[in-house]
Each structure stands twice: as structure tokens, then as C-alpha cells.
C-alpha distance (Angstrom), angle and dihedral (degrees) to the residues before:
residue distance angle dihedral
M1 . . .
S2 3.80 . .
Q3 3.79 140.6 .
P4 3.83 121.0 -43.9
P5 3.80 111.8 -72.6
H6 3.78 120.1 -82.0
P7 3.83 113.0 -132.7
E8 3.80 92.1 -124.8
R9 3.81 94.6 51.3
T10 3.78 116.4 107.4
P11 3.80 127.5 -158.4
R12 3.79 120.0 -101.0
V13 3.79 108.4 -126.9
A14 3.81 125.4 -159.1
F15 3.78 139.4 164.8
S16 3.78 130.2 -142.4
T17 3.79 117.6 -120.3
L18 3.81 84.9 -130.7
S19 3.81 80.7 82.0
C20 3.80 94.8 62.0
P21 3.81 107.7 32.6
D22 3.81 95.1 167.6
W23 3.81 97.9 48.9
S24 3.77 118.9 108.3
W25 3.78 121.5 -135.1
T26 3.81 88.5 -101.0
E27 3.80 91.1 54.6
I28 3.80 92.0 47.8
L29 3.78 91.5 50.9
K30 3.81 91.9 48.3
R31 3.81 102.1 39.9
G32 3.79 98.9 41.2
P33 3.81 95.8 66.7
Q34 3.81 91.1 37.0
H35 3.80 90.2 59.4
G36 3.81 93.1 48.6
Y37 3.80 100.7 -99.6
D38 3.80 123.2 144.3
G39 3.78 95.1 -155.8
V40 3.76 150.2 -15.8
E41 3.79 136.4 -117.2
V42 3.79 106.5 -140.3
R43 3.81 112.7 -138.9
L44 3.80 97.8 148.3
I45 3.78 142.5 -11.4
A46 3.82 119.3 -139.8
R47 3.84 90.1 -16.4
E48 3.81 95.0 -51.2
T49 3.81 107.6 125.8
D50 3.81 95.3 -177.8
L51 3.79 99.6 82.3
L52 3.79 90.2 -173.5
S53 3.80 88.3 70.4
V54 3.83 98.4 43.2
P55 3.84 109.1 113.0
E56 3.81 93.5 -138.9
F57 3.80 90.4 54.3
Q58 3.77 100.6 49.6
P59 3.83 113.4 125.7
G60 3.79 93.8 -103.9
A61 3.82 91.7 52.8
L62 3.79 100.4 47.8
A63 3.81 96.5 86.5
A64 3.80 88.7 57.3
R65 3.81 90.5 50.2
R66 3.80 90.1 52.5
R67 3.81 91.6 50.9
E68 3.80 90.8 49.5
L69 3.78 91.5 51.2
D70 3.79 92.8 48.3
A71 3.80 91.5 49.1
A72 3.81 91.0 50.9
G73 3.80 94.4 45.7
F74 3.79 86.7 -124.4
E75 3.82 131.3 128.7
I76 3.75 140.7 -151.4
C77 3.77 98.9 -134.6
G78 3.80 93.7 -170.8
L79 3.79 148.6 -24.0
A80 3.79 117.2 -111.4
S81 3.79 108.1 -148.9
S82 3.80 129.7 -176.5
V83 3.82 90.8 -129.9
S84 3.80 113.5 140.1
F85 3.79 134.3 172.3
D86 3.80 104.3 -156.9
D87 3.81 98.6 101.2
A88 3.80 113.9 115.9
E89 3.82 91.9 -143.4
A90 3.79 114.4 88.1
A91 3.82 92.4 -149.2
A92 3.81 90.9 56.6
R93 3.80 91.0 50.6
E94 3.80 90.1 50.0
R95 3.80 89.7 54.4
Q96 3.78 89.1 51.8
L97 3.80 90.6 50.7
A98 3.81 90.6 52.1
I99 3.81 90.1 53.0
G100 3.79 90.2 46.5
R101 3.80 92.1 52.9
A102 3.81 90.0 51.0
Y103 3.80 89.2 53.0
V104 3.80 90.0 50.4
D105 3.80 90.2 52.7
M106 3.80 90.0 49.8
A107 3.80 91.6 48.2
V108 3.79 90.5 56.4
E109 3.80 91.9 52.7
V110 3.82 96.1 49.3
G111 3.81 96.3 40.9
A112 3.81 96.5 -110.9
K113 3.78 118.0 151.4
F114 3.80 102.9 -150.9
V115 3.79 147.2 24.7
R116 3.81 117.5 -142.5
V117 3.82 118.8 -138.2
F118 3.81 135.5 175.9
G119 3.77 135.8 -128.2
D120 3.82 86.4 -160.2
V121 3.84 118.5 174.2
L122 3.80 131.8 20.1
P123 3.82 131.1 -170.7
T124 3.79 115.8 -101.1
M125 3.78 121.2 -79.4
N126 3.83 87.6 -107.4
D127 3.80 91.0 72.1
A128 3.79 101.6 57.0
A129 3.81 96.4 166.5
E130 3.80 94.5 52.1
R131 3.79 89.8 43.8
R132 3.80 90.4 56.3
S133 3.80 89.8 47.4
A134 3.80 91.3 51.2
I135 3.81 92.1 50.8
A136 3.80 88.9 49.1
R137 3.83 90.2 52.6
V138 3.78 91.1 51.9
A139 3.80 90.4 47.2
E140 3.80 90.7 51.8
G141 3.80 91.6 50.8
L142 3.79 92.6 47.0
Q143 3.79 91.0 48.1
T144 3.80 93.5 49.6
L145 3.80 95.6 47.0
S146 3.80 90.6 44.2
E147 3.79 90.3 56.6
Y148 3.79 88.2 56.2
G149 3.79 91.4 44.3
E150 3.79 93.1 49.2
S151 3.80 91.4 57.1
A152 3.82 88.6 55.2
G153 3.81 97.2 41.1
I154 3.82 92.8 -110.1
S155 3.80 125.0 130.8
I156 3.81 120.6 -138.6
L157 3.79 109.6 -143.5
L158 3.78 124.9 -165.8
E159 3.80 111.7 -150.9
T160 3.80 125.6 -134.1
H161 3.78 91.5 -115.7
G162 3.79 141.6 120.6
D163 3.80 111.4 2.4
F164 3.81 90.2 -15.4
L165 3.79 96.1 78.0
E166 3.77 108.8 103.7
S167 3.77 115.5 82.1
S168 3.81 91.3 -129.8
V169 3.83 90.8 60.7
I170 3.81 92.6 46.8
C171 3.81 90.7 48.8
E172 3.79 91.6 50.5
L173 3.78 89.0 50.8
M174 3.79 98.9 43.8
S175 3.79 92.6 47.0
Q176 3.82 85.9 67.5
V177 3.82 94.6 51.4
G178 3.78 117.0 79.5
N179 3.79 103.9 174.2
P180 3.83 114.6 109.0
A181 3.82 91.1 -142.0
A182 3.81 90.0 66.8
G183 3.78 117.2 91.6
V184 3.77 146.0 143.4
L185 3.76 131.4 -90.8
W186 3.79 101.8 -149.9
D187 3.77 109.8 -148.5
T188 3.78 90.2 -161.9
H189 3.80 92.9 -158.4
H190 3.80 102.2 50.3
P191 3.84 105.5 65.8
W192 3.81 88.9 42.0
Y193 3.81 95.1 48.8
F194 3.79 103.7 35.3
C195 3.81 100.1 33.1
G196 3.80 102.1 26.6
E197 3.79 88.7 -124.3
P198 3.82 114.1 156.7
V199 3.81 112.3 -118.3
G200 3.79 89.9 -124.8
K201 3.80 92.2 57.5
T202 3.80 92.3 47.5
F203 3.77 94.2 48.4
E204 3.78 95.4 45.5
A205 3.81 89.6 54.1
L206 3.82 97.0 43.4
R207 3.81 105.2 29.5
R208 3.81 95.0 106.1
W209 3.82 89.9 60.3
V210 3.82 103.5 35.3
R211 3.82 110.9 117.2
H212 3.82 103.3 153.0
T213 3.81 136.7 18.8
H214 3.81 137.5 -147.8
W215 3.78 120.6 -153.4
K216 3.80 131.7 -160.4
D217 3.80 139.6 138.0
S218 3.80 135.1 -134.1
I219 3.77 147.5 167.5
P220 3.81 127.9 -127.7
S221 3.78 112.2 -73.0
K222 3.76 114.3 -81.2
T223 3.78 133.0 -164.0
R224 3.80 109.5 -90.0
V225 3.76 139.3 167.1
A226 3.80 112.4 -131.6
D227 3.77 115.0 -138.6
E228 3.80 125.0 -152.1
A229 3.81 94.5 -87.0
M230 3.79 92.4 50.0
Q231 3.80 92.2 48.9
A232 3.81 91.8 49.1
A233 3.81 92.3 49.7
A234 3.81 91.8 48.6
E235 3.80 90.9 50.4
Q236 3.79 91.8 49.8
A237 3.80 91.4 49.3
G238 3.80 91.0 48.5
A239 3.80 91.5 50.6
L240 3.81 91.1 54.8
M241 3.80 97.5 37.6
G242 3.77 118.2 24.9
G243 3.80 89.5 -164.7
H244 3.81 96.3 55.3
R245 3.81 113.4 134.6
H246 3.78 132.8 -169.4
A247 3.80 124.8 -118.6
D248 3.79 131.9 174.9
Y249 3.79 99.7 -113.6
V250 3.79 124.3 -162.1
L251 3.78 132.4 -177.8
F252 3.78 113.0 -70.1
G253 3.78 111.0 -83.4
E254 3.81 94.6 20.0
G255 3.81 97.8 86.2
R256 3.77 137.9 57.3
F257 3.79 102.6 -90.7
P258 3.85 109.0 129.0
A259 3.79 94.1 -125.3
Q260 3.80 96.8 159.5
E261 3.79 92.9 53.5
C262 3.80 90.4 46.9
M263 3.80 92.2 50.4
R264 3.80 91.8 48.2
L265 3.80 90.6 54.0
L266 3.78 92.6 50.4
R267 3.77 98.4 42.9
C268 3.79 95.1 45.6
S269 3.81 89.7 50.4
G270 3.81 92.9 55.0
Y271 3.80 95.1 -111.9
D272 3.81 108.4 177.4
G273 3.80 101.9 179.0
W274 3.79 129.9 106.3
F275 3.81 129.2 -72.7
C276 3.80 105.0 -140.1
Y277 3.80 125.0 -170.3
E278 3.79 108.6 -141.9
W279 3.80 104.4 -168.7
E280 3.81 99.7 179.2
K281 3.79 97.4 -143.0
M282 3.81 93.2 141.8
W283 3.82 91.9 60.7
H284 3.83 97.0 32.0
P285 3.82 109.2 45.0
E286 3.80 90.3 172.9
I287 3.82 94.3 70.0
E288 3.80 124.8 87.9
E289 3.78 122.2 -68.1
P290 3.82 118.7 -97.9
E291 3.80 90.7 -111.5
I292 3.82 86.5 66.6
A293 3.81 101.3 33.3
L294 3.79 103.1 43.3
P295 3.84 106.8 49.8
P296 3.85 98.7 63.7
F297 3.80 97.6 48.3
P298 3.85 102.4 79.1
D299 3.81 93.6 54.6
R300 3.80 92.5 44.0
L301 3.78 91.6 49.3
R302 3.79 92.9 48.4
E303 3.81 90.1 49.0
L304 3.79 88.5 54.5
W305 3.79 89.3 49.6
Q306 3.80 92.1 52.7
S307 3.79 92.9 46.9
A308 3.81 89.7 52.7
E309 3.81 94.7 53.7
P310 3.82 108.5 138.7
S311 3.78 114.1 -112.2
């Protein structure tokens, strides 16, 4: 969080490549600026979620990516990894840390400012002792990777996602992490939708740690019949993120998410991070194509920003 907002400051608007799973890097670099975006959060390229294996993001190619971004006046705001620290086995957590460090190194080369990680899955509320131990394991992993990130100037942001949705859980976790490079990626929709937590309550609890935001919209869950493509996407999401949950997403502004209230909270607090549209097309093939979903968001977001201008 920074100083109170300056009246001339404008919001930085990005989209997640989760929104456009079939776009190539060239298409992302071309269409993002065309649609009015300032940057992109890279979650996948052409359906490959392991960025370490994407040809365009191999170490020898990263300097070229940086030149392309500079020429386009476009930024990679962050890299969204699948790294998580909930595994009870120390060796598994060490493997996750190694992946996280590789993402940090990549972030430095492409000019990104953060790497997203997950807490992921917690034991049930019935096992309070193991639940506390699991949160402590995640805190240890976040602390360790943040120490590496701090030395490179990269923040490590844990997303409000999976079993790490409620502000009380995030507060318990973050109170155990002392590195300044550690922060929270507030998916503004998730605690509100999945936990029924008012956005004001979430923000008041997490505001000191919020460095980046995800935006989306939805309607209350409806009865649906999943076809083969939907089932396959859900299985793939679950394999990457044990805490993945389904929502009935709609185009931004057409659902019930209290976007204006959320924007007012952020702008009045002096939030100076990105506003990233995470249209979950990769995990929800039934929703609209990116060519429909992505273009309207920057103008809608900037209208919200203007309407939330402090008096």
C-alpha cells in the first residue's frame, strides 16, 4: 500500500492469460494493447501452465521477450505459478521451493514484479492441531521463498484461493511471515463468493498485505450439466490446484459482485497495484471466448475507478 491516491493517477489494468488459453505469446502481445490493457499476468501460454517449459520463456529467449514488451509499451505485471506449500512431506515442499526460485529468476528477466503462489488445501476444521501445523508449513514456505524473492526485488504473493480464502486464515498465516517481500494477491471475488465474506471485512483484515488484485463476476450457482470438455477442464484444474472451486462466471458487470464497493475501498486506501481480469476460460470452457470477454473490461474498470474518486 502506498500514499493516498493522486487525482491524476490512473489504474493499471491487466488480464490473466488464463483468460485466453489458446492464444500464442505473439497474440497476447498484440491483442493486449489493442484492447486497452497496460499489462498481462502470465499464467499459461497456449495451454501450458508450466512456464518453465514454454519455449518462448526459456532462459535464452527472455531477453527477446523483454525487448518485445518494451517496444509494445506493455508489461508482464507478474507470473502466476502453481507453487504451493501445503504438502506434509518436506521433500515435496523443497521441490516446490526450487520451482518458485526458478519463477523468481524468470520474473527478473522479463520485468515482472511478483510471483503468485498458493496455500492450497487445509485439513478439516475437526482437526485443529493439524490445521495449525499445515498453516505453519505454508508460512514457512512463503517465508523462505520471499527471502529469495526479496534479494531479487520480486514479491511473493499468496492468493486468496482454495482453502486460503477467509481473511481469518490469511491473517493467521501472514502473522507468521516476517519478510517484507511476502504479500497477498486478493482475488476480490473468491472470499465474497465462496465464504460469503463482505468485501469490506476482507479488505480491512488484509489491506496491509494486498499487493495485487484479481477481478471477476458471477451469479449464484445454478444447476448445470457438465459436458466432457467441462469435466476435463475441472480435472486438470484440480490436478494443479487441490483447492480449485467452481463458480458460475459471467461477463464483468453482469453478475452480483460488488465491484463499486470493492473499488472504493481500494482507491480510498491508496492502493497502487494492478487490477487484473481473471476470466477463467481455461478451467471453464463453457464461458464466453476471450475475444468477447476481454475487450470491455479496461473501460469498465476505469469507469469504476473514476466513480470511486475520493471527495
